[in-house]
N, C-alpha and C positions, 0 to 999 in steps of 0.2 A: 504493500500500499504506500510505502514511503515515496516510491518512484512515481506514482499516479499524478501527484501534484505537478511534477514536470511536463505533463500533457498541456497544460494551460499555457505556461510561458512559451513553449516549443511551437505550439499551434500560433500563437502570437507573432511569433518571429516568422513564420512560415506565410502567414496572411500578409504581413506587411512587406516580404520579399516578393511575393507575387503581386501585391498592388504596385510595387515599383517596377516589377516586369510589364504590367499592362500600361503603367503610365509611360514608361520609355516608348513601348510599342506604339501608343497614340502619337506621342510627340514626334516620332519618325515619320509620320504620315505628313504628306505636304498641305501647305496652305497656299491657294493661288492668290495672285495679286488683287483680284476683283473681290475676294473676301476678307483679306487680311485687315483692312482698315476697319471694316465693320465689327469684326470681331475684337479689334483693340478697343473700340468704343464701348463694346459691351463689357469687356474686362475691366476696364477703368471704372464704369458705373457700378459694377458688382463690388469691386475693391473698396470704392468709396463709402457704398452703403455699410459693408462689414466693419470697416473702420469705426465709423460713427455709431454703429450698433454696439461693438465692443466696448466702446468708451462708455456707453451709458450702463451696459451690464456690468462694467468693472466697478462702478459705484456701488451697485445693489450687492455685488459679492463683498464688497469692502465693508459695507455696513452689516451684512449677515455674518462675516467672519468676526467683527467686532462683538456681535450679539453672542455667538457661539463662544467666543473666547472668555467673555464675561461669565456664562453660563458654566463653562469649564472650571474657572477659577472658583465658584461657590459650590461646585460639586454636582451640578444638574446634568452635565453630559460629560463624556470622556475626555481627556486632555488631547486625543488626536483627533477628535471629531471636526473641529474647525479647519484643520490641514486638509482631511479627507474631503470636506466640502468644496475646498478650492480645487483640488485636483480633479474632482469628478467634473466640475464646471469647466475646467481648462481641457481635459481631454474631450468633452463632449463638443465644445466649441472648435477645437482642433480637428475633430472629424468632419464637421460641416465645411470649415475654412479649405481644407486640402480637397475634399470633393468638389468643392465649387471651383478650386483653381484648376483642377483637371477638365472640368465640365465646360469652363470657359475657353480652354485650350483645345478641345474636340470638336466643338460646335462647327467651326468652319471646316475642319478636317473631315467631318461627316459629310458635309455637303459636296466638298471635292471627291470624297470616295464615291458618292452616288454617281458621279459621272461615269465611273467605270462599270458599277453594277450595284443591285440592291443588297446583295450578299456582303459586299466589302463595306457598303454604308452600315448595315446592321452590326458586322464585326467591330467596326470602329466605334460606333455609339455604345455597343455592349462592353466593349473593353473599358470605355470611360466608366460606365456604371460599375463594372467590376472594381476598378480602383475605389470606388465610394464603398462597395459592400465589403471588400476585404479591410479597408482602413477602419471601418466601424467595428468590425468583430476583432480586428488585430490590436487597435487601440484599447478596446474594452477588456480583452483579456490580459493585455499588458498591465492595465492599471489594476485589475483585480489580483494580478500575480504579485505586483509591487507591494501593494498593501498587505496581502496575504503573509508574505516572507517577512515585511518589516514588523508586523503586529505580533508575529508568532516569535520573532527575536525580542521585541519588547516586553512580551507578556513574562519573561524571566526576570526582568529588572524593575518592573513597576507594580503598584498596588492594583490588583485587579478587581477590587471590591467584593472578593468571595466568589467571583465568577470562575467556571472552569476556563482552561486556555481557549477551548473552542468556542464557548459562550463569550468570552472577551473579543475574540477575532470578530465573530458575527456581528455583535451589537455595534462595534466600532466602523465597521466597513458599511453597514448601512447609510451612513452619513454622506459618503461620496454619491450614493444614489440620489440624495437630495440636491446635491451640487449639479450632477448630470440632468436632473429633471428641470432645476431652474434655468439652467442655460437652454435647454431644449425648448421650454415654454417662450423664452425671450425670442429664439431663433424662429420658433414656428410661427409666432403671432406676428412678430415685426416683419418677417419674411412674406408671411401670407397677406398681410395688410398692403404691403408694397406691391407685390406681384398681382394681386387681384385688382386694386386701384387702377394700375396701369392697363390691366388687360380689360377691364369693363369700360374705362373711358375711351381707349383705343377702338374697342368694337362698336360702343354706341354712336360715337361721332364719325369714325371713319367708315365701317361698314355699312351702318344703317342710315345715318344722315348724308354724308358724301358719297355713298356708294362706290368706295374703292376697295381694293382687295385687302384681305388680311396680309399684314406683314408689309404693306406697301410703304416704300421709303418716303412717300410724302406725308404720311402721318406723323405728327410731331411725338406721339407717345410710343410709337413702335420700338424705340430702342429701350424705353422704359420698360415696355412689356418684355422683351427679351432678357433685360437685366433681371427683372422679376423672377423669370423662370429659375434663375441660377440662385438668386438669394432666398427664394422662398422653397421652390421644389428641389432643390439640391442641398444649398448649405441648411437650410431649416429641417428638411427632411433627415439629413444624416445626424445632425443633433438629436432630433426627436428619436430615431431608431437606435442610436447609440444608447439613449436614456433607457428605452423599452428592453435592449438586449441585457445591459447590466442590472436592470431593475429585476428582471425575472431571475437572474443568476443568484443576486444578493438575497432576495426574499427566500427563494429554495433553499440557500445554504443555511439562513436563519431557521427556517422551518426544519431542516434536517437536524440541525443541533438541538432544537427544541424536541424533536422526536426521539431524543436519547441516542442518536447514531454517532455522536460526537464528531471526530474529524472526517469519517467516512462519510457522513451526512452532508458536510461541507465540500468534499472533494466530488462527490457524484455529479452536482450540476456543472461544476467546472470540467469535468471529464467528457460529459456530454456535449457540452459546447465546443470543446476541443475537437471532437469527432466530426461535428458539423462543419468546422472550418475546413477540414480536410477533405471531405467529400463534396463541399461547395466549389473548392478550387478545381477539382476534378471535373466536376459538372460544368463548370464555366467553359471548359474547352469543347464541350459538346454542342455549344449553340452555333448553328449556321443554317442556311437556307440557299435556296436555288434562285435563279433570276426569274422575274415575272410571277413571284409567289403571292399567292393570295392570303387574306388576313388568317385564315385558318392554317396556312402553312406557316406563316411567322408564328402563331401562337405555339403551333407544335414544336417549333424549333426552341423557343424558350422553355417549354414544358420538359422537353427532353433533359435539359440540364437540371431543372428544379427537382423534377420526380427522381431522377437518379440519385441526387443528393439526398432526397428524403428517404428513399429506400435503402441506401447505403448506411446512412446515420441510424436508422432504426436497427438494422441488423448488427452493426459495429457496437450500438450501445448495449444491445441484449449481453454480448460479450464481456464489455466493460464492466457491467453490473455483476456478472457473474465472477469475474476476477476480484472485485474488491467488496463485494458484499453477496457471497455465494449463498447465504441463507435469507436473503431478501430479493430475490430473482424475480419476484412479482413486481418489484418497481420499474422493471421493463416495459409493463403493460402502460404505465401513464406517458411514457416516452412516446410510444406508439400512437396513443390515444391523441397526444398534443399535435403530433405530426399530421395524423389523418384529419383531425379537426381544421388545421391550418389550410390543408388541400381542400377540403369541402367548402369552408368559408370562401376561399379563393375562387371555387367553382361557381358558387352561387353569386358572388358579387360579380363576376364576369357574365354570368346569365342575365342579371338585371341591368347592367350598364353596356354591354357590347351591342353595336349595331348588327352583329352576327346572329342574334336572338331576337324573338318575337317583341318582348316588353319594350326595347328602345326602338324597334322599328314602328311599333304601334304608337309611341310617343311621337316620333318624327311625322307621322302621317297626320297627327292632330294639329300639326303646324299649318296645314291648308285652311283651318278654320281661324286661325289667328293666335295671339300671344296668350290670350286668356286660357283656352283649352290646354296649350303647353304647360302653362304654370300649373293648372289643376292636375292634369295627369301625371305630370312629373313629380308633384307632392305626392300624389297617391301611391306612385311606384315605390317611391322612397320609403313610405310608410310599409307598404306590402313587403319590401325588400328585409325588414327586421325580423321576419318571422324566422327563416331559415337558420340565421346566425344565432338567434335566441335559442333554438332547439339544439342546435350543434353544440353551444357552449354549455347548455344545460346538462346534455349527454355527456360531454367530456367532463365536467365536474363530478357528475355521479360515478362516471365509469372510472376515473383516475383515483376519486377518494376510496372507493370499495376495493378497486383492484389493487391499491398499494396496502390494504389492511385496515381501512377506516372503521369496520365494523367491530374490531377489536380494540383500536385505538386511534381517537379522534386526531391526535398530533401526527400520527403516521399516515393518516387519510389526507390531511391538509398538506403533508409533505408531498403526496401524490399529485395534488393539484398544482404545487409549485413545480414539480418536476415536468407535468404536462405543458406548462407555460415556457420551461427552458426547451422542451422537445420541440414546440411549435417555432421557437425562434432560432433553434440550433443551426438551421440551414440559411440564416439571415445573410451570409456571405454572398449567396447566389440570388435569394429572393430579392434583396435589396439591388442587387445588380440589375434586375429586370425591371425595377421600379425606376433607378436613378438613370437608366439609359434614356427613358421618356423626354425629360427636359432637354436633354442633348439633340435628340432627334428633331424637337419642337424649334429649338433655336437654329439648328441646320436649314429647316424650311423656311425660317424668316430670313436667314442670311441669302440662301438661294434666290429668294424673291426680290430682296433689297438690292443684290448684285446683278439682277437681270440674267441669272444662269439659265441654260435651256431647260424648256418645258418638261422634259424628260426627267431632269434632276428633281425638279419640284413634285412630280409625280411619286418617285421613290421616296423623297423625304415626306410627303403626305402619308404615304403607306406605313412608314416607320412611325410617323407621329400618330397616326390613328391607333396603331398597335400599342404605342406608348400611352395613349389614354386608358385602354383597356388594362394594361399592366399596372398603371398608376392607381386605377380604381380597385384592381385586385389587391395591390399592395397596401392600400389604406383599410381594405376590409380585414387583411391578414393582420395589420397593425393594430387594429381596433379589437379585434378577436383575442390577441395575444395581451393587450392592455387588460381586458376584462379579467383573463385569467390570473395575470400579474396582480391586479388590484385586489382579487379575493385572496390571493397568497400573501400580499402586504397587510390586508386585514387581519389575516390570522397571525402574522408577524407582529402587528401591534398588540394583539391580545397576550401573544407569548412574551412580548417585551414587559408588559404591564407586570405579569405573572413573575417574570425574572427579577423586576426591580421590587415588587412587593408580594411575596408568595402567599400573604394572608389576605389580599384583596379578592373579594367575592364579585363577580360579574352579575348584574341584574338587567338582561337584555330581553325581558319579557314585554309584551305589548301593552301591559298595564303599567309600565314604568313611563311617566310623562316626559323624562328626560330623554329617552330613546326615541320616543315618538316626534318630538319637537326636532332632534337630530336628525331623524330620517327626513322630515319635510324640509329642514333647511339644506340637507345636503341634495335632496331631489330637485331643489331650486338652483343650485350653484351651476350647473352645466347650462341652465337657460339664461341666466344673468351673465355667464361667461360668454355664451354664443352672441347675446344682444349686443354686448360691448364690442366684440370683434367684428360682428356684421355691420354694426353702426359705423365703426372705424373704416371699414371698406367702403361704405356708402359716401361718407363725408369726403374721403380721400379722392374717390372716383369722380365726385362732383367737381372738385378743384381741377382734376385732369381735364374733364369735359370743357370746362369753362376756358382752360388753357388753350386746348385744341382749337376751339371754335375762334378764339381771339386771334390765334396765328393765322388760321385761315381767312379770318376777316380782314386783318391788317396787311396781309402779304398775299394777295392773289396768286403770285407766281408760284407759292407751294403746290397748289393743286394743278397748276398748269405745268409744272415740273421744271420751271425755269429757276427755281430758288429753292436753297436749303432751309428746311425747318429748324427750329431751336430745339434739338433733342435734350440739350442738358437741362433746360428749364422743367421739363416733364420729369426728369430723373430726380432733380432737387425737390420737386413738390412731393413726390412720393416718399423720398427718404426722411423729409422733415415730418411728414404726416406719420409715418409708420413709428418713428422714434418717440414721438409724442403720445400716440395713442396705444402703444404696446405695454404701457407701464400698469394702467389700472387693472386689466387682465390678469396681469402676472402676479400682481399683488394679492389678488383675491384668493390664489391657491396658496399663498404662503400664510396669510393672516387668518383664514377662516377656520382651520383647525385649532388654532392657538386661542382665538375668541370663544370657540365651541367649547374648548377645554376649560376656560375660564368661568362660564356660566353654567355649562350642562355637565362638566366632569367627564369622566372616562367613560361612562356608559352612554352619555350623550356624543361624544366623539365617535364612538363605535358605530351608532344610528347615522352620524353624518356621513361617514365613509361609505357605509352601506348604501344609503340613499343617493349618493353622488355617483358611485359606481354603477348602478342599476340604470338610472336615468340618463347617464352620461354615455353608456355604451349603446343604448337605443338611440339617443338623438344624434350620435356620432355616426351609426350606421345609417341612418336616415338621410342625414345631411350629405354625406359622402356619396352614396348610391344615387340620390336624387341629382346631385351635381354631375356626377359621371355619365348619367343617362341623358341628361340634358345636353352636355358637351358632345356626346357621340351621334345624339339625334341631329344636331346642328351639322355635324359633319357628314352624316348619311344624306342630308338634304343637298349639301354642297357637292356631293359626287354626281349629282344630275337628277335626283329623285324629287318629284313633287314641284317640279319648276327649277331646281337648281339655283346656283349663285344669282343674287340679285332679284329673286322672285319675292313675292309677299310671304310665301311660305319660310323663306330663307331668313327673312327679317324677323318673323316671328320667333323662329328658332333661335335666332342670335339673342332675342331678348331673353327666352328661356335659359340660355347658356350664361348670360349675365348674371342672371339669379344664382344659377348653379355654382358660378365661379367661387365666390366666397364660401358657399356651402361646402365645397368639396376640397378647396385648398387653403382656407383659413380658420374657420370655425370648427368643422367637422374633424380634421386630423388633430387639431390642437387639444379637443376635449379628451383624447386618450392620455395625452400628457397631464391634463387636469387631474383626472381621477387617481392617477399614481402619485403625482406630487403632493396632495394633500395627505394621502396615506403615509408617505415617506415623512413628511414634516411632523404627522402625528407621532411617528416612531421616533424620530429624533428628539422631540419635545415630551416625549412620555413622562419622564420625571416631573418636568414642569407642571403638566397637566394633573398628575397625580397629586401634586403639593398645592396648587392654587384652586383646583376644582371647586365650585360653590355647590354642587350636587353630587 
């Protein structure tokens, strides 16, 4: 067993090595003169945004470090927790930053590659996505390994407060999950506000009012839209899924220790994650397609890699569990259940959002009757799409709980749920690759349009972009499903942490306890409040962009005539300022709410808060992400020539539906899964404070 821990750092090194391999492969691809200038402008805007965002986030992290430092001095948190918080945020931010750097380097290269063939374009964009996927898992396991070995060493020389060595390590490591979640929330919300404000503003004024094509160089907001793809859908997503990945592992480690498995319980999630990295790398080499491939062929190419990784990880995990816990081989079942649940959620998400299936095609046909039916039917589709994920997650929870031995031991059963979350995310190295490739393909299409490349190139980039919309929707469903399992595991970790701090504490979680009921109501409200703030932020920012684009068209008629260049920088600056200002309030809600609930409602009330937020957050996130994905692909289905094609009344109605769906699927929806995990991690970190100050 002593050698099993080496699997995590070895997998981290392997993942980062292959990320470097794919990065070098992308950078060797050529950029043509016609695309280089546009790509440089997009890179400059993306870098400027992240620089300003990280300055704002640094203030928050400095304040939280000071708060945690004070709590450490008075004994409310461990002395290592403030530093773990900082490293969690730093690694999360670094994941997003590095992923964005390679994405902005790959967009023009993908457009140029599409000159040669569809397969070459796919391989270029997917290689860039692979860099993101492997960086996230590599840095995640690297951070986990560093803290594991550091805390194991310090446990011999510091006062552990009566905790065993394994308990000391698990309780301290959970804090860097709080740092990762905090950075992810800022990145997702800030990037989401930027990208969707630019996208909505560009579409409504450019495509609907001025009747010019998408990504037309005459649109002043088009560069901001392309910048937004990188800061929101790449940098934000990278930080988001880094947080999901390490959060699932940390919660499972804590539950393994609480289940009485000591170090073996902590090592098991790390080993499963390491196995997933290995098979994700192998699977990434299997993604390729033929020229003139249809959407189903492109999807099959991506599935080949992801399914190989899932099957290989499941089989190898059984062997790993047999080696370190031969008497607990039943723990292999939750791994398989988690992987299967992820695949099923991905399938149903694809079914409800892809134009290859009936729901989205039916939605696109309603555009013939105007924008109203598009909005109504898209909303109904999103609501209906929540049924399958709820049933799948419910089956996964029950299956993993009892398969792990929950009938005999609740703690072991909850560990099974934690292991299922790790299993679902174990192949993140390749599933994130299929997701991150989408924004690269989207940018490539914009660059092809703006630089006047051959129509054949645009057709190929559109095919890749359409596939990217489907994989992005599938990825969001996958992330939200794993977030729910992780949130349940974190809820159990909170209960375990309270018992660890005060063994005499007796939970009263019955429905006759008013503190629990109020906590559930408040928790159920939080995702709606959070979504209202983020949706409103996109709406306000988009209005500013629309006014700016109209102003430029009116003041300089040469822009639409093609004789003058628009002022792209003004739109980029407007989006940047709006995103920085309006991302603060939603992020603070996640940090402050569990602490205030602890003050007024005590431990039982906070438990209710976490439960209420997890349930409604999961449903709302699925609804918003799937509605948005369906509206987007319904618009693209019309643009392919159906129901009148581009410029028709049906197209204008579909564009309006897409503008509603944009903040649904790219701002509020994916941010909710961070919200429900962050409030749980904050509750765990501040457990001693809640125990001490709770009024009820």
